[in-house]
Backbone as JSON, one array per atom type, in Angstrom:
{
  "sequence": "XXXXXXXXXXXXXXXXXXXXXXXXXXXXXXXXXXXXXXXXXXXXXXXXXXXXXXXXXXXXXXXXXXXXXXXXXXXXXXXXXXXXXXXXXXXXXXXXXXXXXXXXXXXXXXXX",
  "N": [[78.25, 110.35, 92.74], [81.72, 110.21, 93.32], [83.78, 107.4, 94.89], [86.55, 107.15, 96.76], [88.84, 104.63, 97.61], [90.85, 103.67, 99.9], [93.78, 101.74, 99.88], [94.36, 99.48, 102.59], [96.14, 96.74, 104.81], [93.29, 96.84, 105.61], [91.3, 96.71, 103.89], [92.5, 95.48, 101.58], [91.84, 92.61, 101.15], [89.15, 92.58, 100.51], [89.78, 94.48, 98.13], [91.73, 93.66, 96.51], [90.15, 90.97, 95.26], [88.12, 92.63, 93.81], [89.93, 93.4, 92.03], [90.9, 90.44, 91.25], [88.21, 89.23, 90.13], [88.03, 91.15, 87.6], [89.84, 90.14, 86.08], [88.96, 87.88, 85.29], [89.76, 85.93, 87.49], [90.87, 83.44, 89.85], [90.41, 84.68, 93.23], [90.76, 83.5, 95.28], [93.9, 82.27, 95.34], [94.87, 84.19, 94.51], [94.7, 86.59, 96.31], [95.95, 84.81, 98.99], [98.38, 84.65, 98.03], [99.2, 87.27, 97.9], [98.69, 88.03, 100.55], [100.31, 86.64, 101.86], [103.37, 86.5, 100.82], [103.44, 89.82, 101.91], [102.4, 90.29, 103.72], [100.83, 91.93, 103.21], [101.28, 94.44, 103.1], [102.92, 97.2, 101.32], [106.44, 96.66, 100.43], [109.99, 96.18, 100.9], [111.16, 93.41, 100.37], [111.93, 90.64, 103.03], [113.82, 89.48, 102.83], [116.9, 87.97, 102.99], [119.95, 88.79, 101.0], [121.61, 89.88, 98.24], [120.45, 92.27, 97.77], [119.8, 95.88, 97.31], [120.27, 97.33, 101.01], [120.45, 95.64, 101.84], [118.88, 92.93, 101.38], [116.66, 90.8, 99.39], [116.0, 92.13, 95.33], [112.97, 92.91, 96.15], [109.89, 93.98, 95.49], [106.72, 95.71, 97.12], [103.25, 95.1, 97.54], [103.31, 92.51, 96.36], [105.52, 91.64, 95.74], [107.61, 91.76, 94.16], [110.04, 90.82, 91.97], [112.43, 93.07, 90.49], [114.57, 93.27, 89.23], [114.14, 90.67, 87.46], [111.95, 91.4, 87.11], [112.36, 93.64, 84.74], [110.55, 96.03, 83.22], [108.97, 96.39, 85.42], [108.68, 99.66, 87.45], [110.43, 100.42, 91.04], [108.76, 102.1, 91.89], [106.39, 101.69, 91.11], [105.96, 98.81, 91.68], [106.13, 99.48, 94.35], [102.73, 100.71, 94.59], [100.24, 99.53, 96.03], [98.0, 99.26, 93.91], [98.61, 99.36, 91.23], [100.62, 97.33, 91.59], [99.08, 95.46, 92.31], [96.69, 95.36, 89.45], [99.41, 93.97, 87.8], [99.94, 91.47, 88.97], [97.7, 91.04, 88.59], [96.96, 90.25, 85.42], [100.22, 88.63, 85.35], [98.51, 86.4, 86.96], [96.42, 85.88, 85.52], [97.81, 85.12, 82.55], [99.32, 83.06, 83.29], [101.49, 83.19, 84.68], [101.7, 82.22, 87.39], [103.18, 81.2, 89.51], [105.58, 82.53, 89.16], [106.11, 83.18, 91.58], [106.93, 82.48, 94.79], [104.7, 81.91, 97.33], [102.42, 81.41, 95.83], [103.0, 79.0, 94.62], [103.6, 77.7, 96.81], [100.96, 77.83, 97.81], [99.66, 76.02, 96.07], [100.34, 73.63, 96.68], [99.39, 73.68, 98.98], [100.09, 73.9, 100.95], [99.88, 76.04, 102.48], [97.5, 78.31, 103.83], [94.34, 80.0, 102.57]],
  "CA": [[79.7, 110.63, 92.91], [82.73, 109.2, 93.11], [84.05, 106.87, 95.73], [87.82, 106.24, 96.57], [89.3, 103.09, 98.54], [92.55, 103.57, 100.98], [94.22, 100.92, 100.13], [95.21, 98.9, 103.13], [95.64, 95.6, 105.43], [91.43, 96.22, 105.76], [90.56, 97.1, 102.66], [93.47, 94.64, 100.62], [91.57, 91.46, 99.99], [88.34, 93.52, 99.05], [90.37, 95.79, 96.53], [92.5, 92.1, 95.78], [89.53, 90.35, 95.09], [87.6, 92.63, 92.46], [90.58, 93.06, 90.91], [90.81, 89.37, 91.02], [87.44, 89.62, 89.27], [88.64, 91.8, 87.01], [90.6, 89.92, 85.36], [88.95, 86.42, 85.46], [90.86, 85.02, 87.82], [90.97, 83.23, 91.16], [90.43, 85.21, 93.74], [91.76, 83.19, 96.77], [94.96, 81.64, 95.49], [95.5, 85.2, 93.85], [94.88, 87.0, 97.57], [96.56, 84.19, 99.44], [99.8, 85.18, 97.77], [99.69, 88.67, 97.93], [99.34, 87.72, 102.47], [101.72, 85.36, 102.52], [104.43, 88.01, 100.48], [103.35, 90.9, 102.66], [101.01, 90.94, 104.32], [99.12, 93.11, 101.91], [101.97, 95.57, 103.36], [104.1, 97.85, 100.78], [108.08, 97.03, 101.82], [111.27, 95.5, 100.65], [111.57, 91.0, 100.85], [112.92, 90.76, 104.47], [115.01, 88.02, 102.94], [118.51, 88.8, 103.12], [120.15, 88.54, 100.27], [122.77, 90.99, 97.64], [120.03, 93.47, 97.18], [119.33, 97.24, 98.55], [119.74, 97.21, 101.79], [121.28, 93.66, 102.15], [117.89, 92.14, 100.98], [116.0, 90.55, 98.05], [115.74, 93.3, 95.38], [112.23, 92.63, 95.65], [109.1, 94.97, 96.68], [105.79, 96.4, 97.19], [102.39, 93.52, 98.19], [103.43, 91.58, 95.85], [107.08, 91.24, 96.38], [108.02, 92.06, 92.18], [111.44, 91.25, 91.89], [112.79, 93.79, 90.05], [115.47, 92.09, 88.34], [113.94, 89.45, 87.16], [110.85, 92.47, 85.58], [112.39, 95.38, 84.56], [109.45, 96.48, 83.01], [108.39, 97.66, 86.52], [109.93, 99.64, 88.44], [110.05, 99.78, 92.43], [107.53, 103.32, 92.25], [105.05, 101.23, 90.55], [106.31, 97.8, 92.38], [105.2, 99.78, 95.82], [102.37, 101.52, 94.48], [99.84, 98.71, 96.15], [96.93, 99.16, 92.96], [99.93, 99.15, 90.07], [101.08, 95.26, 91.69], [97.96, 93.98, 92.12], [96.7, 94.9, 87.98], [100.26, 93.58, 87.34], [100.8, 90.71, 89.46], [96.52, 89.98, 88.27], [98.13, 89.91, 84.53], [100.63, 87.28, 85.63], [97.79, 84.8, 87.3], [96.05, 85.65, 84.23], [98.13, 85.04, 81.6], [99.24, 81.75, 83.35], [102.47, 82.63, 85.47], [101.28, 83.15, 89.54], [104.51, 80.44, 90.2], [106.92, 83.19, 89.84], [105.74, 83.67, 93.3], [106.97, 81.27, 96.58], [104.06, 81.66, 97.73], [101.75, 80.65, 95.1], [103.53, 77.46, 94.37], [102.98, 77.03, 98.55], [99.53, 77.33, 98.32], [98.92, 75.15, 95.23], [100.77, 72.02, 97.38], [98.25, 72.95, 100.71], [101.54, 73.81, 102.08], [99.06, 77.73, 103.01], [95.98, 78.31, 103.52], [93.83, 80.72, 101.92]],
  "C": [[80.57, 109.54, 92.85], [83.35, 109.13, 94.9], [85.35, 106.56, 95.31], [88.08, 105.74, 98.18], [90.52, 103.25, 98.9], [93.11, 102.24, 100.43], [95.23, 100.57, 101.19], [95.08, 97.34, 104.04], [94.31, 95.31, 105.34], [91.64, 95.44, 104.7], [91.43, 95.79, 101.52], [93.04, 93.67, 100.19], [90.06, 91.83, 99.97], [88.09, 93.65, 97.83], [90.83, 94.33, 95.93], [91.44, 91.41, 94.88], [88.36, 90.99, 93.79], [88.74, 93.12, 91.55], [91.47, 91.56, 90.07], [89.41, 89.21, 89.46], [87.17, 90.17, 88.15], [88.59, 91.44, 85.81], [90.56, 88.57, 85.29], [89.58, 85.64, 86.05], [91.06, 84.88, 88.98], [91.09, 83.85, 92.33], [91.56, 84.49, 95.12], [92.66, 82.38, 96.92], [95.53, 83.56, 95.55], [95.59, 86.41, 95.69], [95.5, 86.03, 98.56], [98.28, 84.67, 99.46], [100.05, 86.82, 98.38], [100.3, 88.87, 99.82], [100.49, 87.22, 102.87], [103.02, 86.13, 101.92], [104.1, 88.6, 101.02], [102.7, 91.42, 103.68], [100.15, 91.9, 104.16], [100.09, 94.62, 102.84], [102.63, 95.93, 102.22], [105.83, 97.75, 101.04], [108.53, 96.07, 100.4], [110.73, 94.04, 101.6], [112.36, 91.63, 102.32], [113.87, 89.82, 104.47], [116.42, 88.7, 102.56], [119.58, 88.22, 101.58], [121.24, 90.03, 99.25], [122.3, 92.28, 97.06], [120.15, 94.71, 97.78], [119.32, 96.86, 100.04], [120.28, 95.85, 102.94], [119.55, 92.35, 102.29], [117.36, 92.02, 99.78], [115.28, 92.07, 97.18], [114.12, 93.15, 94.7], [110.78, 93.38, 96.67], [107.54, 95.01, 96.24], [104.58, 94.62, 97.74], [102.52, 91.96, 97.91], [104.74, 91.26, 95.34], [107.38, 90.48, 95.17], [109.55, 92.29, 92.63], [111.96, 91.88, 90.52], [113.61, 93.67, 88.66], [114.79, 91.81, 87.16], [112.04, 90.28, 86.23], [111.22, 93.58, 85.24], [111.39, 96.33, 83.78], [108.59, 97.07, 83.94], [109.57, 97.83, 87.27], [109.77, 100.39, 89.64], [109.2, 100.81, 92.35], [106.27, 101.99, 92.05], [105.07, 99.91, 91.12], [105.39, 98.04, 93.58], [103.81, 100.31, 95.8], [101.3, 99.68, 94.04], [98.75, 98.02, 95.09], [97.65, 98.59, 91.31], [99.85, 97.55, 90.31], [100.08, 94.68, 91.84], [97.28, 94.04, 90.61], [97.58, 93.56, 88.28], [100.4, 92.17, 87.62], [98.91, 89.8, 89.01], [96.76, 89.53, 86.84], [98.52, 88.83, 84.29], [99.88, 86.26, 85.91], [97.42, 84.89, 86.39], [96.43, 85.06, 82.61], [99.26, 83.3, 82.0], [100.93, 81.5, 84.35], [102.42, 82.85, 87.21], [102.32, 82.12, 89.51], [105.39, 80.86, 90.12], [106.56, 83.64, 91.32], [106.3, 81.88, 94.65], [105.69, 81.08, 96.63], [102.57, 81.33, 97.05], [102.09, 79.7, 94.68], [103.12, 77.24, 95.77], [101.88, 76.8, 98.28], [98.73, 76.53, 97.2], [99.1, 73.72, 96.09], [99.93, 72.1, 98.24], [99.37, 74.05, 101.34], [100.82, 75.55, 102.61], [98.5, 77.96, 102.8], [95.49, 79.46, 102.69], [93.39, 82.41, 102.89]]
}
């Protein structure tokens, strides 16, 4: 049978762990980064800036900054499944430091 898992704040850690495992990356900093960035809620950044709604133009559970990543649309960034896959590829490629939360995690300033 086919099972569908709904992405929610409850299921997010397990889904992100599975995606991290699939991509061969450490799930602990991956999950901690998403939790720090958005509390696992697809949303626009709350940081005040000159973007849409007077806030930073970063979206989704991983707060993908659209001006810096023109290959990602707002709709894609807001899709938690797409954002997790895209972000896992960034982690795998050694680009995890594009996230402030990942840099905080590495310094030990953010708990898993």
